[in-house]
C-alpha positions as CSV (number, residue, x, y, z in Angstrom):
1,X,68.8,111.3,-131.8
2,X,68.4,107.7,-132.8
3,X,70.2,106.0,-135.8
4,X,68.5,103.7,-138.2
5,X,71.3,101.1,-137.9
6,X,74.2,100.6,-135.6
7,X,76.2,98.2,-137.7
8,X,77.7,98.5,-141.1
9,X,76.4,95.6,-143.3
10,X,78.5,93.9,-146.0
11,X,75.9,94.8,-148.7
12,X,75.0,98.3,-147.5
13,X,72.1,99.1,-149.7
14,X,70.2,95.8,-149.4
15,X,70.8,95.2,-145.7
16,X,70.2,98.9,-144.8
17,X,67.0,98.9,-146.8
18,X,65.6,96.1,-144.6
19,X,66.0,98.4,-141.6
20,X,64.4,101.5,-143.1
21,X,60.7,102.2,-143.4
22,X,59.6,102.7,-147.0
23,X,62.7,101.2,-148.6
24,X,62.0,100.2,-152.2
25,X,60.7,96.7,-152.8
26,X,63.2,95.7,-155.4
27,X,61.5,92.4,-156.4
28,X,58.1,94.1,-156.9
29,X,59.7,96.8,-158.9
30,X,61.4,94.3,-161.2
31,X,58.1,92.5,-161.7
32,X,56.2,95.7,-162.3
33,X,58.6,96.8,-165.0
34,X,58.4,93.5,-166.8
35,X,54.6,93.6,-166.7
36,X,54.6,97.2,-168.0
37,X,56.2,96.0,-171.3
38,X,52.9,94.1,-172.0
39,X,50.5,96.7,-170.6
40,X,47.9,98.2,-172.9
41,X,46.8,100.8,-170.4
42,X,45.2,103.9,-172.0
43,X,45.0,107.0,-169.8
44,X,41.6,108.5,-169.1
45,X,41.6,112.3,-168.5
46,X,39.6,113.9,-165.7
47,X,38.3,117.0,-167.4
48,X,37.0,118.5,-164.2
49,X,40.5,118.5,-162.8
50,X,41.9,120.0,-166.0
51,X,39.4,122.8,-165.8
52,X,40.0,123.5,-162.1
53,X,43.8,123.6,-162.6
54,X,43.5,125.8,-165.6
55,X,41.3,128.3,-163.6
56,X,43.8,128.1,-160.7
57,X,46.7,129.0,-162.9
58,X,44.8,131.9,-164.5
59,X,44.1,133.3,-161.1
60,X,47.7,132.7,-160.0
61,X,48.9,134.8,-163.0
62,X,46.7,137.6,-161.8
63,X,48.1,137.2,-158.3
64,X,51.7,137.3,-159.6
65,X,51.0,140.6,-161.5
66,X,49.5,142.0,-158.3
67,X,52.5,140.9,-156.2
68,X,54.8,143.0,-158.4
69,X,52.6,146.0,-159.2
70,X,49.6,146.3,-156.9
71,X,50.0,144.6,-153.5
72,X,51.3,146.3,-150.4
73,X,54.8,145.3,-149.2
74,X,53.2,143.7,-146.1
75,X,51.1,141.6,-148.4
76,X,54.1,140.5,-150.3
77,X,55.8,139.5,-147.1
78,X,52.7,137.7,-145.8
79,X,52.3,135.8,-149.1
80,X,55.9,134.5,-148.8
81,X,55.2,133.6,-145.1
82,X,52.1,131.6,-146.2
83,X,54.3,129.8,-148.7
84,X,56.7,128.9,-145.9
85,X,53.9,127.8,-143.5
86,X,52.1,125.7,-146.1
87,X,55.3,124.3,-147.5
88,X,56.5,123.1,-144.0
89,X,53.1,121.4,-143.6
90,X,54.1,119.3,-146.6
91,X,57.8,118.8,-145.9
92,X,57.9,118.5,-142.1
93,X,54.4,117.2,-141.7
94,X,52.9,115.0,-144.5
95,X,56.3,114.0,-145.7
96,X,58.8,113.5,-143.0
97,X,56.5,113.0,-139.9
98,X,53.6,111.0,-141.3
99,X,54.7,109.4,-144.6
100,X,58.2,108.3,-143.4
101,X,57.8,108.3,-139.6
102,X,61.3,109.8,-139.5
103,X,60.7,111.5,-136.2
104,X,58.0,111.9,-133.6
105,X,56.2,115.0,-132.5
106,X,54.1,116.1,-129.5
107,X,50.3,116.6,-130.0
108,X,50.5,120.5,-130.3
109,X,53.1,120.3,-133.0
110,X,51.1,117.6,-134.8
111,X,48.0,119.8,-134.8
112,X,50.0,122.8,-136.0
113,X,51.6,120.7,-138.9
114,X,48.2,119.3,-139.8
115,X,46.8,122.9,-140.2
116,X,49.9,123.9,-142.2
117,X,49.4,120.9,-144.4
118,X,45.7,121.8,-144.8
119,X,46.8,125.3,-146.0
120,X,48.8,123.6,-148.7
121,X,45.6,121.9,-150.0
122,X,47.3,118.8,-151.5
123,X,44.7,116.2,-150.3
124,X,44.5,115.2,-146.6
125,X,47.6,113.7,-144.9
126,X,46.3,110.1,-145.1
127,X,45.8,110.3,-148.9
128,X,49.0,112.3,-149.4
129,X,51.0,109.7,-147.4
130,X,49.4,106.8,-149.2
131,X,50.5,108.1,-152.6
132,X,53.9,108.9,-151.2
133,X,54.4,105.5,-149.7
134,X,53.4,104.0,-153.1
135,X,56.0,106.2,-154.7
136,X,58.8,105.0,-152.5
137,X,57.9,101.3,-152.5
138,X,57.5,101.1,-156.3
139,X,59.4,104.1,-157.6
140,X,58.8,105.0,-161.2
141,X,56.7,102.0,-162.0
142,X,53.0,101.8,-162.8
143,X,52.3,101.5,-159.1
144,X,54.0,105.0,-158.6
145,X,51.3,107.7,-158.8
146,X,53.7,110.1,-160.5
147,X,55.9,107.6,-162.5
148,X,58.5,109.7,-164.3
149,X,58.8,107.1,-167.0
150,X,55.5,108.4,-168.3
151,X,57.1,111.7,-169.0
152,X,58.2,114.9,-167.3
153,X,54.8,116.6,-167.6
154,X,53.0,113.5,-166.3
155,X,55.3,113.3,-163.2
156,X,54.9,117.0,-162.5
157,X,51.1,117.6,-162.9
158,X,49.7,115.2,-165.5
159,X,49.2,112.5,-162.9
160,X,46.5,114.7,-161.3
161,X,44.7,115.2,-164.6
162,X,44.2,111.5,-165.3
163,X,42.6,108.6,-163.5
164,X,45.2,106.5,-161.7
165,X,46.7,103.4,-163.2
166,X,45.0,100.2,-161.9
167,X,48.4,99.0,-160.5
168,X,48.4,101.9,-158.0
169,X,45.1,100.6,-156.4
170,X,46.3,97.0,-156.7
171,X,49.7,97.5,-155.0
172,X,48.4,100.2,-152.7
173,X,46.3,97.6,-150.9
174,X,49.5,96.0,-149.7
175,X,50.4,99.1,-147.7
176,X,49.8,99.3,-144.0
177,X,48.2,102.7,-143.3
178,X,46.9,101.8,-139.8
179,X,49.3,104.2,-138.2
180,X,47.7,107.0,-140.1
181,X,44.1,105.8,-139.9
182,X,44.2,105.5,-136.1
183,X,45.7,109.0,-135.6
184,X,43.0,111.3,-134.1
185,X,44.6,114.4,-135.6
186,X,44.5,113.0,-139.1
187,X,41.0,111.5,-138.5
188,X,39.8,115.0,-137.6
189,X,41.4,116.5,-140.6
190,X,39.8,113.9,-143.0
191,X,36.4,114.3,-141.4
192,X,36.3,118.1,-141.8
193,X,38.7,118.5,-144.7
194,X,36.8,120.7,-147.1
195,X,35.6,123.3,-144.6
196,X,39.1,123.3,-143.1
197,X,40.6,123.9,-146.6
198,X,38.2,126.7,-147.3
199,X,39.1,128.4,-144.0
200,X,42.8,127.7,-143.7
201,X,43.9,127.7,-147.3
202,X,41.8,130.6,-148.7
203,X,39.9,132.6,-146.1
204,X,42.5,133.0,-143.4
205,X,45.4,134.2,-145.7
206,X,43.0,136.7,-147.3
207,X,41.3,138.0,-144.1
208,X,44.7,138.4,-142.3
209,X,45.9,140.8,-144.9
210,X,42.6,142.6,-145.1
211,X,42.1,143.2,-141.4
212,X,45.8,143.3,-140.6
213,X,46.9,146.3,-142.8
214,X,43.9,147.2,-145.0
215,X,44.8,145.3,-148.1
216,X,42.1,145.0,-150.8
217,X,40.2,141.7,-150.4
218,X,40.7,140.8,-154.1
219,X,44.4,141.6,-154.0
220,X,44.9,139.5,-150.8
221,X,42.9,136.6,-152.3
222,X,44.8,136.5,-155.6
223,X,48.2,136.8,-153.9
224,X,48.3,135.2,-150.4
225,X,45.7,132.6,-151.4
226,X,45.7,131.7,-155.1
227,X,49.2,132.6,-156.2
228,X,50.8,131.2,-153.0
229,X,48.7,128.0,-153.3
230,X,49.7,127.5,-156.9
231,X,53.3,128.2,-156.3
232,X,53.4,125.7,-153.4
233,X,51.9,123.1,-155.6
234,X,54.6,123.5,-158.2
235,X,57.4,123.5,-155.5
236,X,56.1,120.1,-154.4
237,X,55.5,118.8,-157.9
238,X,59.1,119.7,-159.0
239,X,60.3,117.1,-156.5
240,X,58.3,114.4,-158.4
241,X,59.5,115.7,-161.8
242,X,62.7,117.7,-161.8
243,X,64.3,115.8,-158.9
244,X,63.8,112.6,-160.9
245,X,65.3,114.1,-164.0
246,X,68.0,116.9,-163.7
247,X,70.8,116.5,-161.2
248,X,73.5,114.1,-159.9
249,X,73.5,110.8,-158.1
250,X,76.2,110.6,-155.4
251,X,74.5,107.9,-153.3
252,X,73.0,105.5,-155.8
253,X,73.7,105.8,-159.5
254,X,71.2,103.1,-160.3
255,X,68.0,104.9,-159.4
256,X,66.2,107.8,-161.0
257,X,66.0,110.3,-158.1
258,X,68.8,112.9,-158.2
259,X,70.3,115.7,-156.0
260,X,68.9,119.1,-157.1
261,X,69.9,122.4,-155.5
262,X,67.0,124.4,-157.0
263,X,64.3,122.1,-155.8
264,X,66.0,122.0,-152.4
265,X,65.5,125.8,-152.2
266,X,61.9,125.9,-153.5
267,X,60.8,122.9,-151.4
268,X,62.7,123.8,-148.2
269,X,65.3,121.0,-148.2
270,X,63.5,118.2,-150.2
271,X,65.8,118.3,-153.3
272,X,68.4,115.9,-151.9
273,X,66.3,113.2,-153.6
274,X,69.1,110.7,-154.4
275,X,70.0,110.7,-150.7
276,X,66.4,110.5,-149.7
277,X,65.5,107.4,-151.8
278,X,68.7,105.7,-150.6
279,X,68.1,106.5,-146.9
280,X,64.3,107.0,-146.9
281,X,63.8,107.2,-143.1
282,X,66.5,109.8,-142.4
283,X,64.7,112.8,-141.1
284,X,67.2,115.2,-142.7
285,X,66.4,113.8,-146.3
286,X,69.8,115.0,-147.4
287,X,73.3,116.1,-146.3
288,X,72.9,119.6,-147.7
289,X,73.8,122.6,-145.5
290,X,71.3,124.0,-143.0
291,X,70.5,127.0,-145.1
292,X,69.4,124.7,-147.9
293,X,67.4,122.5,-145.5
294,X,65.0,124.7,-143.7
295,X,62.8,121.8,-142.8
296,X,65.6,120.1,-140.9
297,X,66.2,123.4,-139.1
298,X,62.5,123.6,-138.2
299,X,62.5,120.0,-136.9
300,X,65.7,120.6,-134.9
301,X,64.3,123.8,-133.4
302,X,61.3,121.9,-132.0
303,X,63.6,119.1,-130.9
304,X,65.5,121.7,-128.8
305,X,62.3,122.8,-127.0
306,X,61.1,119.3,-126.5
307,X,58.3,119.1,-129.1
308,X,60.2,116.7,-131.4
309,X,61.9,113.5,-130.4
310,X,63.3,110.2,-131.8
311,X,64.8,111.8,-134.9
312,X,66.1,109.0,-137.2
313,X,69.3,109.4,-139.1
314,X,72.0,107.4,-140.8
315,X,75.6,107.1,-139.4
316,X,78.2,109.1,-141.3
317,X,80.4,106.0,-141.9
318,X,77.5,104.2,-143.6
319,X,76.8,107.2,-145.8
320,X,80.5,107.3,-147.0
321,X,80.6,103.6,-147.7
322,X,77.3,103.9,-149.6
323,X,78.7,106.7,-151.8
324,X,81.8,104.6,-152.5
325,X,79.8,101.5,-153.3
326,X,77.0,102.8,-155.4
327,X,77.4,106.5,-156.1
328,X,78.2,108.2,-159.3
329,X,82.0,107.8,-159.2
330,X,82.6,110.4,-161.9
331,X,81.1,113.0,-159.6
332,X,82.9,111.7,-156.6
333,X,86.3,111.7,-158.2
334,X,85.8,115.4,-159.3
335,X,85.2,116.5,-155.7
């Protein structure tokens, strides 16, 4: 396993940031915040998206009722399994593998994670990673797609109900996405994205329950497809909203991302957000225990069988010095 840095710099945050992919661009962030004070931007709602998300949530409520009172036990288990599969497509795939380049994977695992991410239906990996890279480079500014300074609801789902701020397009052009665009697995996904989503996100979860143990097609669709899809969306969205609002900051008290146990559970290890934004290329994304970081366990398992390599992490001594230098000392003294 490789480490991101082998020496402990005098100014840990600034020097370490230079060595890590997707470290925040502090100068750009300061300039963007100054510009925002004089910005007269008015949001434009995308009514098609509003209608589609409203319909999805109505269907998900039907699915939730069926999970408790109608669906077979095997369907309940299968629905939760689909949540895990699609969730790992986001956490281990789109996030840690492709957005942050925090580890490398063999082609079979890349294909598997691409299909898992397609099941999550949160845009193709290239688009998902582009938005996420904007989020890290210019966190909580107008160049961040889900800027928490525009409100909790906006950072959770509202950003998908409006046209993007012009700064996202302007600053996004500075990003180098060539590693994603030349990836044949991602090129295939982008080319056939809509039919892949139809099959992998909706038809496969439904058909598996129908032909596997005779579940009703409607029950299988509303539970394993619609409710699972909607719940996976919210598990991801809470990282953008709750993990920037409710929690503690043991690694850097000067940034908005926080450590959140609940979002760590629902998003399979992604809730260690203060750690993640401090050390953005650490494949673990947090120091939380293995049971709270299922994505790390998943990556480590495939590393053990040779499908994952070059996992990047931060040395323990650097983490301790970072906490002492910039963490929330009130919390640290109470531990």
